[in-house]
C-alpha positions as a printed NumPy array, in Angstrom:
array([[ -7.148,   9.205,  -5.076],
       [ -3.883,   9.091,  -3.314],
       [ -2.269,   5.693,  -2.648],
       [  0.935,   5.014,  -0.556],
       [  3.12 ,   1.829,  -0.246],
       [  5.382,   1.623,   2.488],
       [  7.75 ,  -1.094,   2.003],
       [ 10.656,  -2.478,   2.898],
       [ 13.954,  -4.531,   1.063],
       [ 13.61 ,  -7.667,  -0.068],
       [  9.847,  -8.209,   0.49 ],
       [  7.855, -10.29 ,  -1.988],
       [  4.493,  -9.292,  -0.615],
       [  5.591,  -5.738,  -1.138],
       [  6.803,  -6.498,  -4.92 ],
       [  3.696,  -8.302,  -5.307],
       [  1.419,  -5.306,  -4.256],
       [  3.082,  -3.292,  -6.389],
       [  3.262,  -5.092,  -9.243],
       [ -0.796,  -5.569,  -8.599],
       [ -1.312,  -1.853,  -8.365],
       [ -0.06 ,  -0.817, -11.35 ],
       [ -1.644,  -3.979, -13.195],
       [ -5.026,  -2.138, -12.517],
       [ -3.951,   1.055, -13.496],
       [ -3.241,   2.408,  -9.874],
       [ -0.904,   5.252,  -9.551],
       [  1.247,   5.358,  -5.818],
       [  3.846,   6.608,  -4.283],
       [  6.504,   4.143,  -2.64 ],
       [  7.92 ,   4.968,   0.396],
       [ 10.716,   2.503,   1.942],
       [ 10.356,   2.323,   5.616],
       [ 14.197,   1.716,   5.895],
       [ 14.319,   5.744,   4.921],
       [ 12.687,   7.087,   8.704],
       [ 12.664,   4.922,  11.545],
       [ 10.134,   7.034,  13.109],
       [  7.277,   5.458,  10.887],
       [  8.053,   2.283,  11.276],
       [  7.388,   2.91 ,  15.281],
       [  4.346,   4.967,  14.125],
       [  2.908,   1.987,  12.355],
       [  3.556,  -0.371,  14.937],
       [  2.061,   1.497,  17.497],
       [ -1.161,   1.457,  15.241],
       [ -1.067,  -2.198,  14.847],
       [  0.309,  -2.8  ,  11.827],
       [  2.92 ,  -5.535,  12.065],
       [  3.651,  -6.53 ,   8.181],
       [  5.   ,  -5.058,   5.002],
       [  3.642,  -3.603,   2.703],
       [  1.464,  -1.065,   4.353],
       [ -1.16 ,   0.425,   1.776],
       [ -2.522,   3.618,   2.671],
       [ -5.298,   5.601,   0.847],
       [ -7.896,   8.23 ,   1.505],
       [-10.507,   5.752,   2.754],
       [ -8.14 ,   3.135,   5.137],
       [ -5.284,   1.572,   4.998],
       [ -4.224,  -2.342,   5.149],
       [ -0.662,  -4.095,   5.745],
       [  0.303,  -7.625,   4.126],
       [ -1.13 ,  -8.696,   0.207],
       [ -4.218,  -8.185,  -0.193],
       [ -5.401,  -8.853,  -3.774],
       [ -9.156,  -8.263,  -2.65 ],
       [ -8.129,  -4.408,  -1.163],
       [ -6.264,  -4.107,  -4.357],
       [ -9.138,  -4.586,  -6.345],
       [-11.649,  -2.335,  -4.222],
       [ -9.185,   0.463,  -4.61 ],
       [ -8.962,  -0.351,  -8.566],
       [-12.906,  -0.175,  -8.815],
       [-13.184,   2.761,  -6.911],
       [-10.571,   4.736,  -8.823],
       [-12.342,   3.595, -11.893],
       [-15.656,   4.935, -10.584],
       [-14.433,   8.152,  -9.539],
       [-12.819,   8.609, -13.422],
       [-15.622,   7.604, -15.244]])
């Protein structure tokens, strides 16, 4: 399962999301939105208004969402079992 976390600098919600994913054993890639302004425009056009933006093969969300992090971790555990 691929998980990408789109972040920005000085974002407590981004840091909390990355910590929780790591704590639950979910491997993820990090993309700094400052590195590609086109990504920001793309996410804004899709309705995302806050960071982090987490994208998985099954969906996406924005903000710190412990409930969604738990679901991703559970799906990953089920796939690996």
